[in-house]
C-alpha positions, 0 to 999 in steps of 0.5 A: 500500500502506501508504505511500499509506495513511499519506500519505492519513492524514497529509493528512486529519489535517492538514486536520482540524487546520487545520479545528479550529483555523481555521473551527471556531473562527470566529464563528457566522455565518462558520462557518455560511457555511464549514460546507458546504465544511469540515464533511465533513473530520472525518467523512471522517478518522474513516471513513478511519482507522476503515477503514485496517486490518482490526483497526480495522474490527473495533472500534466506538465504543459512543456512535456505535452508540447514537446511530445506533440512536436517531437518529430519536428524538433528531431528534423530541425535538430538533424537537418537544419541545426547540425552541419553535414557531419552531424556533430557540429552546429551550423554557424549562421552569424560569425561569433554566434553558434 
């Protein structure tokens, strides 16, 4: 019941805190190596906390709804307009600005 949900919530929040203060703050290449093992924690924590009670399920964040409804367009902009031909660097439109 409520006690088991509270224990799971505390565990997930603690694990997300450890991730946010540890692997998330590591240098880029070491983070990229660790990301497959830890990257799911904030998503899992959000999903669990959002679905923990019926009143929480009744609400949503408008930003996530907007991004979800425009994810294809954002993906296409990212890969076809904002990145250069090699897909790793951003296109520079004005000198001195990314």
